[in-house]
C-alpha positions as a printed NumPy array, in Angstrom:
array([[ 17.408,   8.16 ,   0.03 ],
       [ 15.417,   9.991,  -2.676],
       [ 12.86 ,   8.315,  -4.935],
       [  9.975,   9.456,  -7.166],
       [  6.963,   7.3  ,  -7.58 ],
       [  3.598,   7.619,  -9.261],
       [  0.556,   9.078,  -7.428],
       [ -0.593,   6.173,  -5.187],
       [ -4.193,   4.969,  -4.666],
       [ -5.858,   6.687,  -1.772],
       [ -6.73 ,   4.632,   1.349],
       [-10.348,   4.604,  -0.128],
       [ -9.15 ,   2.534,  -3.049],
       [ -6.368,   0.605,  -1.246],
       [ -8.481,  -2.237,   0.136],
       [-10.913,  -4.549,  -1.561],
       [-13.595,  -6.723,   0.165],
       [-14.43 , -10.313,  -0.524],
       [-16.926, -11.899,   1.746],
       [-15.91 , -10.989,   5.341],
       [-12.281, -10.343,   4.557],
       [-10.26 ,  -7.537,   3.071],
       [ -7.301,  -7.68 ,   0.924],
       [ -5.035,  -5.168,  -1.073],
       [ -6.818,  -4.156,  -4.31 ],
       [ -5.278,  -5.02 ,  -7.585],
       [ -4.732,  -1.329,  -8.232],
       [ -3.027,  -0.897,  -4.88 ],
       [ -0.864,  -4.029,  -5.286],
       [  0.397,  -2.886,  -8.814],
       [  1.184,   0.45 ,  -7.209],
       [  2.904,  -0.96 ,  -4.297],
       [  4.957,  -3.25 ,  -6.445],
       [  6.191,  -0.347,  -8.642],
       [  6.918,   1.867,  -5.655],
       [  8.785,  -0.758,  -3.862],
       [ 11.078,  -1.384,  -6.876],
       [ 11.672,   2.399,  -7.021],
       [ 12.556,   2.506,  -3.382],
       [ 14.864,  -0.437,  -3.682],
       [ 16.572,   1.183,  -6.503],
       [ 17.075,   4.387,  -4.622],
       [ 18.709,   2.36 ,  -1.935],
       [ 21.486,   1.143,  -4.262],
       [ 21.445,  -2.315,  -2.956],
       [ 21.901,  -1.312,   0.659],
       [ 19.981,  -3.379,   3.184],
       [ 17.176,  -2.583,   5.441],
       [ 17.386,   0.401,   7.732],
       [ 16.814,  -0.579,  11.288],
       [ 17.205,   2.771,  12.929],
       [ 14.42 ,   5.431,  13.372],
       [ 13.769,   7.439,  10.217],
       [ 12.27 ,  10.891,   9.024],
       [ 10.18 ,  10.797,   5.864],
       [  9.632,  13.748,   3.671],
       [  6.953,  13.542,   1.162],
       [  6.221,  16.009,  -1.59 ],
       [  2.965,  15.184,  -3.198],
       [  2.072,  16.498,  -6.673],
       [ -1.536,  15.426,  -7.283],
       [ -2.698,  14.558, -10.749],
       [ -5.284,  17.325, -10.91 ],
       [ -6.873,  20.116,  -8.999],
       [ -9.672,  18.027,  -7.35 ],
       [ -9.962,  18.389,  -3.508],
       [ -8.344,  15.438,  -1.802],
       [ -7.379,  14.498,   1.66 ],
       [ -3.57 ,  14.656,   1.745],
       [ -3.197,  11.931,   4.419],
       [ -4.972,   9.353,   2.324],
       [ -1.733,   8.565,   0.313],
       [  0.32 ,   8.   ,   3.461],
       [ -0.457,   4.453,   4.179],
       [  0.415,   3.263,   0.561],
       [  3.715,   5.163,   0.782],
       [  4.677,   3.657,   4.195],
       [  3.641,   0.138,   3.237],
       [  5.734,   0.316,   0.048],
       [  8.699,   1.333,   1.974],
       [  8.35 ,  -1.796,   4.182],
       [  7.443,  -4.123,   1.255],
       [ 10.443,  -2.798,  -0.789],
       [ 12.806,  -3.739,   2.175],
       [ 13.875,  -0.13 ,   2.808],
       [ 12.722,  -0.158,   6.409],
       [ 11.872,  -3.057,   8.734],
       [  8.493,  -1.615,   9.85 ],
       [  6.692,   1.708,   9.696],
       [  6.996,   2.018,  13.457],
       [ 10.441,   3.232,  12.763],
       [  9.02 ,   6.449,  11.191],
       [  9.371,   8.918,  13.992],
       [  8.829,  12.053,  11.833],
       [  6.676,  12.684,   8.871],
       [  6.512,  15.779,   6.659],
       [  3.795,  15.652,   4.055],
       [  3.659,  18.629,   1.731],
       [  1.085,  19.247,  -1.145],
       [  2.675,  20.78 ,  -4.173],
       [  1.054,  22.018,  -7.391],
       [ -0.663,  19.478,  -9.487],
       [  1.152,  17.674, -12.305],
       [ -0.453,  15.682, -15.048],
       [ -0.353,  12.068, -13.896],
       [  0.683,  13.143, -10.443],
       [  3.855,  11.938,  -8.64 ],
       [  5.167,  11.777,  -5.158],
       [  8.881,  12.571,  -4.146],
       [  9.955,  10.565,  -1.076],
       [ 12.988,  11.559,   0.919],
       [ 14.216,   9.147,   3.852],
       [ 16.762,  10.172,   6.389],
       [ 18.1  ,   8.062,   9.281],
       [ 17.571,  10.056,  12.529],
       [ 20.572,  10.671,  14.748],
       [ 20.15 ,   8.739,  18.11 ]])
């Protein structure tokens, strides 16, 4: 599977707090919904993957600011689950996260491969 999604919110902007609880921020919820739709489209109507998977992520940040690359990983894996591509992110046995040159607006290319047993 291959999908291109917008640059996700970092883990620093993923959660919002209310009282003593945490919830997905409105920005993160909107991104997750858009990414989940793109992932479902990339699967072409195929059901959930139940086998172990490898994920390859090519991250093109929106600008040249310094950012921790791993801060986008949670949002991407959660969207794969929310979009019904994989059952749970524990299935991810291999992750390759590669920073590419910046691109206006930013984007992330996600490739998912089922691993051989």
